MDAnalysis code that builds the backbone (N, CA, C; Angstrom):
import MDAnalysis as mda
import numpy as np

u = mda.Universe.empty(744, n_residues=248, atom_resindex=np.repeat(np.arange(248), 3), trajectory=True)
u.add_TopologyAttr("name", ["N", "CA", "C"] * 248)
u.add_TopologyAttr("resid", np.arange(1, 249))
u.add_TopologyAttr("resname", ["MET", "ASN", "TYR", "ASP", "SER", "LEU", "ASN", "ASN", "PHE", "PHE", "ASP", "LYS", "ILE", "PHE", "VAL", "ILE", "THR", "LEU", "GLU", "ARG", "SER", "THR", "ASN", "ARG", "GLN", "VAL", "HIS", "ILE", "ASN", "LYS", "ALA", "LEU", "HIS", "GLY", "LEU", "ASN", "TYR", "GLN", "PHE", "PHE", "PHE", "GLY", "ALA", "ASP", "LYS", "ASN", "ASN", "PHE", "SER", "LEU", "ASN", "GLU", "LEU", "LYS", "ASP", "LYS", "ASN", "ILE", "TYR", "ASN", "GLU", "ALA", "LEU", "ALA", "ILE", "GLN", "HIS", "HIS", "ARG", "TYR", "SER", "LYS", "PRO", "MET", "ASN", "ALA", "GLY", "GLN", "ILE", "GLY", "CYS", "ALA", "LEU", "SER", "HIS", "LYS", "ASN", "ILE", "TYR", "GLN", "GLU", "ILE", "ILE", "ASN", "ARG", "GLY", "TYR", "LYS", "LYS", "THR", "LEU", "ILE", "LEU", "GLU", "ASP", "ASP", "ALA", "GLU", "PRO", "VAL", "LYS", "GLU", "SER", "LEU", "ASN", "LEU", "PHE", "SER", "GLU", "ILE", "ILE", "LYS", "ASP", "LEU", "PRO", "ASP", "ASP", "TRP", "GLU", "LEU", "LEU", "TYR", "PHE", "ASP", "TYR", "CYS", "LYS", "ASN", "GLU", "LYS", "PRO", "ARG", "HIS", "PHE", "LYS", "LYS", "TYR", "TRP", "TYR", "HIS", "LEU", "GLN", "ARG", "ILE", "VAL", "GLY", "GLY", "LEU", "LYS", "TRP", "ASP", "HIS", "THR", "ILE", "ILE", "GLY", "ASN", "LEU", "TYR", "PRO", "LYS", "ILE", "ILE", "SER", "LYS", "HIS", "LEU", "SER", "VAL", "ALA", "GLY", "PHE", "HIS", "ASP", "TYR", "THR", "ASP", "ALA", "TYR", "ALA", "VAL", "THR", "LEU", "SER", "GLY", "ALA", "LYS", "LYS", "LEU", "LEU", "GLU", "LEU", "GLN", "SER", "PRO", "VAL", "SER", "TYR", "VAL", "ALA", "ASP", "ASN", "LEU", "LEU", "ALA", "ILE", "ALA", "SER", "ALA", "SER", "LYS", "LYS", "VAL", "ASN", "THR", "PHE", "ILE", "SER", "HIS", "PRO", "LYS", "LEU", "PHE", "GLN", "GLN", "LEU", "SER", "GLN", "GLY", "GLU", "ALA", "SER", "ALA", "PHE", "ASP", "SER", "LEU", "LEU"])
u.atoms.positions = np.array([
    [21.849, -25.260, 8.203],
    [20.498, -24.838, 8.742],
    [19.435, -25.029, 7.743],
    [18.247, -25.436, 8.152],
    [17.186, -25.819, 7.367],
    [16.384, -24.601, 7.125],
    [16.190, -24.059, 5.973],
    [15.411, -22.882, 5.587],
    [14.045, -23.330, 4.840],
    [13.789, -24.595, 4.832],
    [12.735, -24.980, 4.084],
    [11.393, -24.273, 4.326],
    [11.049, -23.995, 5.654],
    [9.820, -23.309, 5.941],
    [9.777, -21.896, 5.349],
    [10.915, -21.258, 5.337],
    [10.859, -19.861, 4.833],
    [10.846, -19.966, 3.278],
    [11.556, -20.972, 2.649],
    [11.519, -21.014, 1.250],
    [10.223, -21.413, 0.842],
    [9.368, -22.183, 1.466],
    [8.122, -22.738, 1.060],
    [7.129, -21.498, 1.268],
    [7.215, -20.629, 2.291],
    [6.156, -19.626, 2.631],
    [6.227, -18.499, 1.808],
    [7.342, -17.988, 1.428],
    [7.611, -16.756, 0.670],
    [7.625, -17.020, -0.836],
    [7.089, -16.076, -1.574],
    [7.119, -16.144, -3.059],
    [8.511, -15.659, -3.467],
    [9.051, -14.778, -2.789],
    [10.370, -14.132, -3.060],
    [11.157, -13.748, -1.857],
    [12.411, -13.964, -1.895],
    [13.271, -13.481, -0.756],
    [14.388, -12.585, -1.332],
    [14.462, -11.321, -0.894],
    [15.617, -10.395, -1.442],
    [16.481, -10.119, -0.331],
    [17.749, -9.957, -0.735],
    [18.794, -9.428, 0.173],
    [19.265, -8.164, -0.316],
    [19.051, -7.007, 0.237],
    [19.582, -5.793, -0.257],
    [20.998, -5.669, 0.017],
    [21.875, -5.314, -0.998],
    [23.245, -4.997, -0.854],
    [23.608, -4.038, -1.955],
    [24.874, -3.610, -1.777],
    [25.477, -2.649, -2.815],
    [26.630, -3.469, -3.597],
    [26.719, -3.001, -4.843],
    [27.635, -3.834, -5.773],
    [29.002, -3.793, -5.062],
    [29.347, -2.733, -4.331],
    [30.737, -2.686, -3.812],
    [30.909, -3.440, -2.473],
    [29.863, -3.946, -1.930],
    [29.954, -4.472, -0.582],
    [30.075, -6.053, -0.737],
    [31.276, -6.479, -1.338],
    [31.553, -7.726, -1.647],
    [31.844, -8.550, -0.295],
    [32.438, -7.837, 0.709],
    [32.679, -8.541, 1.865],
    [31.353, -8.998, 2.599],
    [30.381, -8.196, 2.464],
    [29.055, -8.546, 3.052],
    [28.434, -9.599, 2.379],
    [28.600, -9.610, 1.033],
    [28.028, -10.615, 0.166],
    [28.609, -11.985, 0.463],
    [29.896, -12.049, 0.757],
    [30.638, -13.244, 0.991],
    [29.989, -13.802, 2.340],
    [29.826, -12.899, 3.419],
    [29.376, -13.337, 4.593],
    [28.026, -13.896, 4.466],
    [27.096, -13.042, 3.792],
    [25.675, -13.551, 3.790],
    [25.551, -14.790, 3.000],
    [26.402, -15.049, 2.017],
    [26.280, -16.186, 1.329],
    [26.460, -17.507, 2.116],
    [27.442, -17.352, 3.182],
    [27.630, -18.398, 4.046],
    [26.491, -18.509, 5.232],
    [26.146, -17.347, 5.633],
    [25.056, -17.289, 6.832],
    [23.873, -17.798, 6.239],
    [23.432, -17.584, 4.950],
    [22.113, -17.892, 4.454],
    [22.192, -19.088, 3.489],
    [23.179, -19.925, 3.602],
    [23.275, -21.033, 2.706],
    [22.075, -21.987, 2.899],
    [21.433, -22.189, 1.791],
    [20.140, -22.973, 1.833],
    [18.946, -22.239, 1.677],
    [19.035, -20.948, 1.806],
    [17.882, -19.949, 1.674],
    [17.790, -19.586, 0.234],
    [16.558, -19.589, -0.352],
    [16.502, -19.360, -1.823],
    [16.248, -17.782, -2.106],
    [17.357, -17.049, -1.940],
    [17.280, -15.534, -1.920],
    [18.046, -15.006, -3.212],
    [17.740, -13.789, -3.569],
    [18.350, -13.084, -4.618],
    [18.945, -11.793, -4.118],
    [20.034, -11.496, -4.514],
    [20.550, -10.165, -4.170],
    [19.884, -9.052, -4.942],
    [19.559, -7.934, -4.240],
    [18.870, -6.802, -4.876],
    [19.897, -5.673, -4.628],
    [20.454, -5.139, -5.773],
    [21.532, -4.098, -5.615],
    [20.742, -2.731, -5.455],
    [21.030, -2.074, -4.283],
    [20.409, -0.935, -3.906],
    [21.053, 0.348, -4.456],
    [20.482, 1.473, -3.997],
    [20.949, 2.736, -4.389],
    [22.194, 3.184, -3.579],
    [23.320, 3.290, -4.193],
    [24.541, 3.593, -3.513],
    [24.718, 5.160, -3.496],
    [24.964, 5.602, -2.380],
    [25.139, 7.085, -2.192],
    [26.335, 7.674, -2.962],
    [27.367, 6.791, -3.280],
    [28.399, 7.172, -4.170],
    [28.079, 7.382, -5.576],
    [26.907, 6.890, -5.968],
    [26.475, 6.881, -7.470],
    [25.390, 7.726, -7.864],
    [24.852, 8.654, -6.932],
    [23.773, 9.465, -7.312],
    [24.132, 10.896, -6.724],
    [23.485, 11.971, -7.444],
    [23.741, 13.314, -7.027],
    [22.370, 13.691, -6.226],
    [22.581, 14.252, -5.050],
    [21.468, 14.715, -4.218],
    [20.635, 15.686, -4.836],
    [21.303, 16.685, -5.600],
    [20.621, 17.736, -6.429],
    [19.756, 17.186, -7.475],
    [20.248, 16.039, -8.064],
    [19.429, 15.472, -9.154],
    [18.204, 14.781, -8.640],
    [18.378, 14.194, -7.600],
    [17.209, 13.516, -6.831],
    [16.133, 14.491, -6.559],
    [16.610, 15.670, -5.956],
    [15.643, 16.769, -5.668],
    [14.990, 17.277, -6.831],
    [15.763, 17.423, -7.910],
    [15.269, 18.139, -9.137],
    [14.181, 17.229, -9.786],
    [14.399, 15.812, -9.710],
    [13.478, 14.915, -10.244],
    [12.378, 14.640, -9.313],
    [12.326, 15.189, -8.069],
    [11.449, 14.908, -7.091],
    [11.391, 13.427, -6.710],
    [12.548, 12.842, -6.843],
    [12.713, 11.400, -6.254],
    [12.865, 11.546, -4.742],
    [13.590, 12.519, -4.296],
    [13.642, 12.935, -2.895],
    [13.082, 14.328, -2.607],
    [12.262, 14.529, -1.633],
    [11.674, 15.778, -1.294],
    [12.217, 16.181, 0.058],
    [13.123, 17.141, 0.088],
    [13.705, 17.489, 1.273],
    [12.756, 18.254, 2.288],
    [11.866, 19.012, 1.755],
    [10.934, 19.747, 2.527],
    [10.080, 18.740, 3.307],
    [9.584, 17.605, 2.620],
    [8.826, 16.614, 3.326],
    [9.578, 15.854, 4.313],
    [10.940, 15.626, 3.918],
    [11.693, 14.880, 4.942],
    [11.890, 15.643, 6.194],
    [12.058, 16.891, 6.153],
    [12.163, 17.731, 7.312],
    [10.912, 17.683, 8.185],
    [9.798, 17.799, 7.348],
    [8.436, 17.768, 7.971],
    [8.288, 16.424, 8.712],
    [8.684, 15.351, 8.092],
    [8.388, 14.033, 8.694],
    [9.389, 13.635, 9.786],
    [10.526, 14.221, 9.787],
    [11.535, 13.916, 10.847],
    [11.146, 14.456, 12.185],
    [11.228, 13.728, 13.253],
    [10.904, 14.190, 14.572],
    [11.545, 15.409, 15.030],
    [12.859, 15.608, 14.525],
    [13.611, 16.728, 14.985],
    [13.926, 17.633, 13.765],
    [13.105, 17.594, 12.867],
    [12.975, 18.579, 11.682],
    [14.356, 18.570, 10.855],
    [14.981, 17.328, 10.719],
    [16.276, 17.293, 9.943],
    [16.067, 16.649, 8.537],
    [16.858, 17.153, 7.625],
    [16.700, 16.426, 6.182],
    [17.520, 15.166, 6.310],
    [17.301, 14.340, 5.343],
    [17.970, 13.036, 5.267],
    [19.293, 13.241, 4.606],
    [20.328, 12.448, 5.058],
    [21.665, 12.480, 4.412],
    [21.662, 11.533, 3.327],
    [22.678, 11.490, 2.515],
    [22.833, 10.661, 1.310],
    [22.677, 9.242, 1.535],
    [23.347, 8.811, 2.772],
    [23.239, 7.352, 2.989],
    [21.807, 6.947, 3.400],
    [21.086, 7.793, 4.071],
    [19.710, 7.480, 4.452],
    [18.813, 7.568, 3.209],
    [19.095, 8.384, 2.230],
    [18.175, 8.479, 1.091],
    [18.523, 7.179, 0.230],
    [19.795, 6.805, 0.173],
    [20.136, 5.618, -0.532],
    [19.443, 4.366, -0.031],
    [19.428, 4.211, 1.316],
    [18.774, 3.081, 1.987],
    [17.269, 3.174, 1.793],
    [16.687, 4.279, 1.982],
    [15.258, 4.350, 1.807],
    [14.885, 4.124, 0.262],
    [15.618, 4.512, -0.648],
    [15.403, 4.295, -2.066],
    [15.519, 2.877, -2.361],
    [16.457, 2.189, -1.817],
    [16.611, 0.794, -2.044],
    [15.451, 0.052, -1.693],
    [14.880, 0.207, -0.453],
    [13.693, -0.405, 0.000],
    [12.488, -0.095, -0.840],
    [12.456, 1.296, -1.272],
    [11.354, 1.661, -2.055],
    [11.396, 0.839, -3.409],
    [12.585, 0.641, -3.970],
    [12.699, 0.085, -5.286],
    [12.280, -1.428, -5.210],
    [12.471, -2.053, -4.091],
    [12.034, -3.349, -3.724],
    [10.476, -3.478, -3.762],
    [9.900, -2.398, -3.038],
    [8.379, -2.411, -3.171],
    [7.868, -2.391, -4.472],
    [8.599, -1.559, -5.365],
    [8.130, -1.488, -6.730],
    [8.366, -2.763, -7.376],
    [9.425, -3.421, -7.221],
    [9.577, -4.788, -7.805],
    [8.582, -5.772, -7.451],
    [8.234, -5.681, -6.159],
    [7.193, -6.646, -5.629],
    [5.802, -6.443, -6.440],
    [5.487, -5.179, -6.574],
    [4.328, -4.772, -7.280],
    [4.391, -5.179, -8.818],
    [5.483, -4.963, -9.358],
    [5.671, -5.222, -10.774],
    [5.563, -6.686, -11.086],
    [6.149, -7.519, -10.100],
    [6.044, -9.012, -10.220],
    [4.918, -9.633, -9.708],
    [4.212, -8.879, -8.863],
    [2.968, -9.473, -8.246],
    [3.225, -10.472, -7.207],
    [4.386, -10.357, -6.424],
    [4.629, -11.278, -5.336],
    [3.703, -11.031, -4.140],
    [3.158, -12.047, -3.666],
    [2.162, -11.877, -2.651],
    [2.724, -11.828, -1.216],
    [3.849, -12.533, -0.978],
    [4.629, -12.613, 0.306],
    [6.079, -12.585, -0.009],
    [6.762, -11.422, 0.539],
    [8.206, -11.345, 0.177],
    [8.900, -11.161, 1.534],
    [10.014, -11.743, 1.710],
    [10.949, -11.596, 2.770],
    [12.013, -10.597, 2.328],
    [12.354, -9.544, 3.029],
    [13.317, -8.576, 2.746],
    [14.421, -8.583, 3.781],
    [15.641, -8.975, 3.389],
    [16.687, -8.874, 4.368],
    [17.788, -7.842, 3.842],
    [18.516, -7.294, 4.777],
    [19.707, -6.504, 4.413],
    [20.923, -7.349, 4.591],
    [22.069, -6.892, 3.960],
    [23.143, -7.814, 3.855],
    [24.005, -7.853, 5.183],
    [23.386, -7.235, 6.166],
    [24.122, -7.378, 7.574],
    [23.243, -8.187, 8.488],
    [22.141, -8.858, 7.963],
    [21.327, -9.702, 8.736],
    [21.959, -10.944, 8.998],
    [21.866, -11.522, 10.221],
    [22.374, -12.745, 10.585],
    [21.218, -13.637, 11.181],
    [20.973, -14.833, 10.798],
    [19.879, -15.675, 11.433],
    [20.268, -15.952, 12.843],
    [19.243, -15.963, 13.687],
    [19.315, -16.416, 14.979],
    [18.965, -17.995, 14.923],
    [19.886, -18.826, 14.896],
    [19.624, -20.292, 14.792],
    [18.767, -20.862, 15.616],
    [18.832, -20.506, 16.871],
    [17.902, -21.196, 17.833],
    [16.515, -20.793, 17.721],
    [16.201, -19.708, 16.975],
    [14.764, -19.167, 16.875],
    [14.176, -19.587, 15.513],
    [14.943, -19.837, 14.572],
    [14.345, -20.026, 13.169],
    [13.446, -21.184, 13.112],
    [13.670, -22.220, 13.876],
    [12.735, -23.452, 13.845],
    [11.264, -23.051, 14.404],
    [11.109, -21.873, 14.992],
    [9.852, -21.422, 15.435],
    [9.023, -20.729, 14.281],
    [9.571, -20.561, 13.077],
    [8.952, -19.817, 12.084],
    [7.440, -20.395, 11.753],
    [7.352, -21.629, 11.694],
    [6.075, -22.288, 11.412],
    [5.048, -21.945, 12.471],
    [5.499, -21.921, 13.701],
    [4.553, -21.575, 14.842],
    [4.228, -20.149, 14.757],
    [5.177, -19.225, 14.425],
    [4.914, -17.905, 14.285],
    [3.803, -17.527, 13.168],
    [3.902, -18.046, 11.992],
    [2.958, -17.796, 10.941],
    [1.524, -18.381, 11.125],
    [1.497, -19.427, 12.061],
    [0.212, -19.968, 12.312],
    [-0.750, -18.896, 12.962],
    [-0.187, -17.969, 13.617],
    [-0.995, -16.972, 14.399],
    [-1.207, -15.731, 13.508],
    [-0.607, -15.655, 12.364],
    [-0.792, -14.525, 11.552],
    [-2.240, -14.383, 10.953],
    [-2.848, -13.177, 11.111],
    [-4.244, -13.190, 10.501],
    [-4.069, -12.987, 9.014],
    [-5.171, -13.354, 8.230],
    [-5.042, -13.209, 6.831],
    [-4.819, -11.940, 6.240],
    [-5.134, -10.830, 7.045],
    [-4.935, -9.502, 6.453],
    [-3.614, -8.917, 6.883],
    [-2.593, -9.715, 7.361],
    [-1.350, -8.977, 7.739],
    [-0.696, -8.385, 6.471],
    [0.119, -7.448, 6.655],
    [0.757, -6.706, 5.642],
    [2.291, -6.530, 5.892],
    [2.704, -6.555, 7.140],
    [4.068, -6.347, 7.422],
    [4.415, -7.164, 8.708],
    [5.472, -7.863, 8.674],
    [5.952, -8.725, 9.808],
    [7.433, -8.449, 10.051],
    [7.784, -7.923, 11.251],
    [9.175, -7.664, 11.686],
    [9.740, -9.062, 12.167],
    [10.937, -9.436, 11.738],
    [11.689, -10.511, 12.279],
    [12.808, -10.002, 13.114],
    [13.169, -8.734, 13.071],
    [14.168, -8.116, 13.944],
    [13.652, -6.649, 14.089],
    [13.892, -6.108, 15.259],
    [13.393, -4.855, 15.671],
    [14.051, -4.287, 17.052],
    [13.941, -3.079, 17.307],
    [14.367, -2.641, 18.515],
    [13.635, -1.341, 18.845],
    [13.716, -0.888, 20.051],
    [12.980, 0.329, 20.566],
    [11.509, 0.052, 20.874],
    [11.068, 0.517, 22.073],
    [9.704, 0.506, 22.351],
    [9.191, -0.938, 22.554],
    [10.132, -1.852, 23.005],
    [9.688, -3.334, 23.043],
    [8.859, -3.553, 24.288],
    [9.046, -2.856, 25.234],
    [8.294, -2.938, 26.570],
    [7.572, -1.624, 26.949],
    [6.327, -1.714, 27.268],
    [5.536, -0.570, 27.589],
    [6.020, 0.331, 28.634],
    [6.052, 1.615, 28.479],
    [6.462, 2.591, 29.612],
    [5.361, 3.588, 29.500],
    [4.404, 3.403, 30.394],
    [3.199, 4.191, 30.297],
    [3.395, 5.627, 30.616],
    [4.295, 6.025, 31.633],
    [4.558, 7.431, 31.909],
    [5.090, 8.096, 30.573],
    [6.009, 7.464, 29.829],
    [6.543, 7.988, 28.620],
    [5.485, 8.292, 27.634],
    [4.576, 7.428, 27.472],
    [3.512, 7.644, 26.519],
    [2.580, 8.779, 26.981],
    [2.253, 8.895, 28.226],
    [1.444, 10.076, 28.752],
    [2.187, 11.285, 28.437],
    [3.462, 11.299, 28.692],
    [4.346, 12.548, 28.434],
    [4.237, 12.937, 27.053],
    [4.380, 12.027, 26.072],
    [4.240, 12.259, 24.756],
    [2.845, 12.839, 24.342],
    [1.934, 12.248, 24.929],
    [0.525, 12.891, 24.564],
    [0.465, 14.274, 25.021],
    [1.013, 14.599, 26.251],
    [1.066, 16.056, 26.646],
    [1.836, 16.851, 25.809],
    [2.987, 16.456, 25.307],
    [3.746, 17.149, 24.396],
    [3.064, 17.423, 23.081],
    [2.288, 16.528, 22.700],
    [1.522, 16.728, 21.403],
    [0.457, 17.795, 21.573],
    [-0.118, 17.780, 22.847],
    [-1.242, 18.730, 23.027],
    [-0.758, 20.163, 23.030],
    [0.477, 20.365, 23.615],
    [1.056, 21.721, 23.671],
    [1.937, 22.039, 22.377],
    [1.894, 21.205, 21.409],
    [2.546, 21.410, 20.126],
    [4.020, 21.140, 20.153],
    [4.585, 20.294, 20.985],
    [6.002, 20.025, 21.182],
    [6.430, 18.745, 20.573],
    [5.457, 17.895, 19.830],
    [5.872, 16.658, 19.292],
    [4.999, 16.563, 17.986],
    [5.671, 16.022, 16.987],
    [5.077, 15.845, 15.682],
    [4.101, 14.653, 15.563],
    [4.476, 13.624, 16.265],
    [3.552, 12.436, 16.326],
    [2.182, 12.745, 16.657],
    [1.215, 12.187, 16.004],
    [-0.166, 12.416, 16.480],
    [-0.504, 11.416, 17.551],
    [-1.748, 11.532, 18.084],
    [-2.146, 10.830, 19.275],
    [-2.282, 9.272, 18.903],
    [-2.705, 9.025, 17.666],
    [-2.698, 7.602, 17.286],
    [-1.431, 6.946, 17.363],
    [-0.402, 7.531, 16.801],
    [0.963, 7.044, 16.875],
    [1.497, 6.839, 18.287],
    [1.218, 7.935, 19.087],
    [1.731, 7.754, 20.525],
    [0.939, 6.715, 21.251],
    [-0.370, 6.456, 20.889],
    [-1.136, 5.393, 21.573],
    [-0.677, 4.057, 21.149],
    [0.094, 3.987, 20.019],
    [0.461, 2.619, 19.518],
    [2.006, 2.484, 19.510],
    [2.657, 3.180, 20.503],
    [4.090, 3.065, 20.532],
    [4.518, 1.638, 20.883],
    [3.889, 0.935, 21.622],
    [4.259, -0.327, 22.219],
    [3.528, -1.520, 21.688],
    [4.244, -2.625, 21.511],
    [3.542, -3.792, 20.916],
    [2.450, -4.421, 21.897],
    [1.438, -5.007, 21.254],
    [0.415, -5.636, 22.115],
    [0.362, -7.205, 21.723],
    [0.603, -7.978, 22.784],
    [0.693, -9.400, 22.504],
    [-0.587, -9.922, 22.110],
    [-0.623, -10.807, 21.115],
    [-1.790, -11.510, 20.649],
    [-1.697, -13.067, 20.751],
    [-0.373, -13.515, 20.918],
    [-0.112, -14.925, 21.045],
    [1.239, -15.209, 21.628],
    [1.607, -16.333, 21.812],
    [2.999, -16.697, 22.329],
    [4.032, -16.171, 21.465],
    [3.838, -16.254, 20.138],
    [4.979, -15.898, 19.352],
    [4.674, -14.697, 18.370],
    [3.644, -13.893, 18.678],
    [3.271, -12.741, 17.801],
    [2.656, -11.695, 18.557],
    [3.061, -10.390, 18.179],
    [2.439, -9.136, 18.821],
    [2.092, -8.230, 17.602],
    [1.000, -7.469, 17.909],
    [0.826, -6.307, 16.980],
    [1.999, -5.368, 17.194],
    [2.563, -4.819, 16.162],
    [3.765, -4.046, 16.224],
    [3.370, -2.711, 16.852],
    [4.485, -2.102, 17.468],
    [4.435, -0.721, 17.973],
    [5.316, 0.192, 17.055],
    [5.988, 1.035, 17.622],
    [6.893, 1.958, 16.835],
    [8.383, 1.531, 17.030],
    [8.889, 0.747, 16.045],
    [10.085, 0.162, 16.231],
    [11.142, 0.660, 14.999],
    [12.411, 0.392, 15.465],
    [13.560, 0.644, 14.455],
    [13.922, -0.756, 13.808],
    [14.706, -0.688, 12.762],
    [15.422, -1.633, 12.031],
    [14.530, -2.058, 10.771],
    [15.285, -2.328, 9.670],
    [14.694, -2.780, 8.499],
    [15.484, -3.952, 7.957],
    [16.313, -4.582, 8.788],
    [17.231, -5.691, 8.272],
    [16.515, -6.960, 7.961],
    [15.343, -7.161, 8.576],
    [14.615, -8.466, 8.331],
    [13.069, -8.195, 8.563],
    [12.346, -8.221, 7.473],
    [10.977, -8.037, 7.689],
    [10.297, -8.631, 6.356],
    [9.006, -9.002, 6.557],
    [8.217, -9.584, 5.427],
    [7.167, -8.558, 5.154],
    [6.765, -8.590, 3.846],
    [5.692, -7.595, 3.385],
    [4.771, -8.402, 2.373],
    [3.593, -8.086, 2.356],
    [2.581, -8.620, 1.350],
    [2.482, -7.660, 0.290],
    [1.792, -8.045, -0.847],
    [1.568, -7.159, -1.888],
    [0.848, -6.005, -1.580],
    [-0.168, -6.024, -0.764],
    [-0.925, -4.807, -0.279],
    [-0.114, -3.893, 0.531],
    [0.835, -4.530, 1.463],
    [1.672, -3.810, 2.237],
    [2.686, -3.058, 1.420],
    [3.219, -3.659, 0.412],
    [4.264, -2.958, -0.471],
    [3.624, -1.863, -1.192],
    [2.449, -1.942, -1.603],
    [1.745, -0.840, -2.286],
    [1.513, 0.444, -1.370],
    [1.129, 0.025, -0.249],
    [0.978, 1.254, 0.794],
    [2.264, 1.959, 1.124],
    [3.368, 1.054, 1.295],
    [4.680, 1.645, 1.686],
    [5.207, 2.447, 0.519],
    [4.904, 1.882, -0.771],
    [5.549, 2.628, -1.876],
    [4.730, 3.988, -1.970],
    [3.428, 4.141, -1.732],
    [2.765, 5.371, -1.855],
    [3.234, 6.333, -0.750],
    [3.485, 5.800, 0.415],
    [4.043, 6.778, 1.559],
    [5.355, 7.261, 1.276],
    [6.196, 6.504, 0.457],
    [7.565, 6.921, 0.246],
    [7.747, 7.505, -1.154],
    [6.592, 7.981, -1.777],
    [6.686, 8.647, -3.024],
    [6.311, 10.092, -2.966],
    [7.241, 11.074, -3.027],
    [8.691, 10.835, -3.204],
    [9.389, 10.400, -1.860],
    [10.700, 9.969, -1.955],
    [11.339, 9.575, -0.644],
    [11.431, 10.770, 0.267],
    [10.874, 10.500, 1.493],
    [10.848, 11.540, 2.417],
    [10.943, 11.036, 3.916],
    [11.077, 9.699, 4.078],
    [11.090, 8.965, 5.343],
    [12.486, 8.301, 5.419],
    [13.164, 8.324, 6.447],
    [14.272, 7.308, 6.663],
    [13.577, 5.891, 6.745],
    [14.292, 4.870, 6.142],
    [13.592, 3.691, 5.934],
    [13.063, 3.057, 7.166],
    [13.639, 3.100, 8.437],
    [13.213, 2.679, 9.653],
    [11.866, 3.343, 10.001],
    [11.862, 4.608, 9.871],
    [10.716, 5.554, 10.217],
    [9.522, 5.288, 9.377],
    [9.723, 5.012, 8.116],
    [8.664, 4.668, 7.225],
    [7.901, 3.540, 7.854],
    [8.526, 2.389, 8.125],
    [7.914, 1.159, 8.627],
    [7.168, 1.583, 10.033],
    [7.896, 2.251, 10.845],
    [7.436, 2.688, 12.239],
    [6.135, 3.462, 12.073],
    [6.194, 4.517, 11.299],
    [5.128, 5.437, 11.149],
    [3.904, 4.642, 10.529],
    [4.158, 3.870, 9.434],
    [3.065, 3.209, 8.843],
    [2.481, 2.285, 9.793],
    [3.236, 1.644, 10.593],
    [2.624, 0.599, 11.580],
    [1.959, 1.264, 12.664],
    [2.494, 2.360, 13.274],
    [1.963, 2.878, 14.551],
    [0.702, 3.721, 14.165],
    [0.717, 4.231, 12.993],
    [-0.507, 5.081, 12.570],
    [-1.692, 4.076, 12.020],
    [-1.288, 2.763, 11.952],
    [-2.364, 1.800, 11.529],
    [-2.642, 1.967, 9.986],
    [-1.705, 2.484, 9.248],
    [-1.906, 2.568, 7.894],
    [-1.464, 1.163, 7.260],
    [-0.617, 0.440, 7.925],
    [-0.169, -0.905, 7.473],
    [-0.405, -1.889, 8.663],
    [-0.973, -3.079, 8.416],
    [-1.281, -4.010, 9.503],
    [-0.079, -4.823, 9.719],
    [0.621, -4.411, 10.869],
    [1.875, -4.844, 11.170],
    [2.140, -5.712, 12.458],
    [3.007, -6.763, 12.390],
    [3.263, -7.568, 13.586],
    [4.656, -7.689, 13.847],
    [5.077, -8.160, 15.014],
    [6.388, -8.468, 15.251],
    [6.433, -9.943, 15.854],
    [7.467, -10.674, 15.546],
    [7.598, -12.088, 16.034],
    [8.325, -12.198, 17.329],
    [7.952, -13.220, 18.099],
    [8.718, -13.620, 19.268],
    [9.040, -15.043, 19.221],
    [10.360, -15.349, 19.170],
    [11.472, -14.482, 19.360],
    [11.869, -13.795, 18.083],
    [12.805, -12.907, 18.076],
    [13.374, -12.372, 16.796],
    [14.105, -13.506, 16.101],
    [13.948, -13.507, 14.718],
    [14.689, -14.609, 13.937],
    [15.951, -14.176, 13.328],
    [16.225, -12.851, 13.305],
    [17.342, -12.276, 12.767],
    [17.924, -11.202, 13.659],
    [19.269, -10.926, 13.500],
    [19.846, -9.830, 14.198],
    [20.669, -9.064, 13.261],
    [20.800, -7.838, 13.527],
    [21.585, -6.955, 12.594],
    [23.007, -6.665, 13.057],
    [23.925, -7.049, 12.232],
    [25.427, -7.137, 12.666],
    [26.004, -5.723, 12.579],
    [25.415, -4.742, 12.103],
    [26.053, -3.442, 12.089],
    [25.399, -2.508, 13.089],
    [24.570, -3.081, 13.866],
    [23.837, -2.326, 15.000],
    [23.997, -3.009, 16.258],
    [23.933, -2.179, 17.406],
    [23.886, -2.666, 18.709],
    [24.989, -3.472, 19.122],
    [24.675, -4.458, 20.118],
    [25.684, -5.292, 20.713],
    [26.302, -6.362, 19.686],
    [25.589, -6.636, 18.627],
    [25.974, -7.583, 17.624],
    [26.883, -6.959, 16.460],
    [27.259, -5.626, 16.670],
    [27.884, -4.976, 15.654],
    [29.152, -5.626, 15.294],
    [29.203, -5.942, 13.891],
    [30.359, -6.491, 13.255],
    [30.725, -5.953, 11.854],
    [29.783, -5.041, 11.406],
    [29.975, -4.483, 10.088],
    [30.023, -2.926, 10.202],
    [30.576, -2.309, 9.328],
    [30.520, -0.782, 9.310],
    [29.142, -0.483, 8.645],
    [28.574, 0.635, 9.026],
    [27.209, 0.861, 8.392],
    [27.494, 1.342, 6.967],
    [26.406, 1.142, 6.086],
    [26.439, 1.501, 4.675],
    [26.030, 2.969, 4.638],
    [25.454, 3.672, 5.659],
    [24.987, 4.893, 5.510],
    [26.044, 5.909, 5.450],
])
C-alpha cells in the first residue's frame, strides 16, 4: 500500500499502544507497512494508582462526573486512554509538530479509500484543527432527535448546551469533507498544533473520556473539526469490524 501522501503531509505520525500489547503491535506493523509512524506507549491501567492520579490532580473525578452525560466517573481503562491521548498532545506541543496523525493500535486502513487522501485535504480550510478519519454516531441528521434534546435541555434534563445540540450532525462542505458533528472514536484522527493546545487545556486535569473530549470540543466549536468522506480507517476492536479485545 502506498502511504506517500500521508507521509508527506504530516510532520509526525503516532500509533498509541501499550508496552504489553505485543500482538497488536505485530498486527499494526503489517497493516501500516510503508507508513512512517512511531509507537507512542500510553498509560496502562495496570501501572497506575487511581488514588495517586486523584491526589496529584492528574484525574479529577468530580469534573469527570460533571462532564459525563449520565454523571458517571471514569474507570481506570478510560482514564488510561484519555491520559495517553493527552500525553500525545503535550508531545506535539513540546516538539512543535504542525500536523500530526494519531492512530490507535487497533486501527486498520481502508485500502480502497486511502487513495482519496489527497482529494480530501484539498478541501481543508487553512484554519482546520482536527480531522477525523474514522468516526461513528450521529452520521446522518435526525431532526426530531435534535428538537427533543433541545427540549430536554430547556427543562434541565440534559447536560449538553444548545450549541452542542445544534451541532450534533455533520454539515457537508464538499464531496469528501464535512464539518464534524458529535462523533465517537479516537482510533484515527489528525490534529494541528493549535488543536493540540486546545485539547490539552480542556483535558487538564483529565476529566473527559477520550471520545467525548473530541466530540464536545468539536460540537461546541472550541476546535475547528472536520470528518472525511469516505472513512480512511476502521477500528478493529469496535463494531462490525471487531477483531481485538478492548484495552479499557
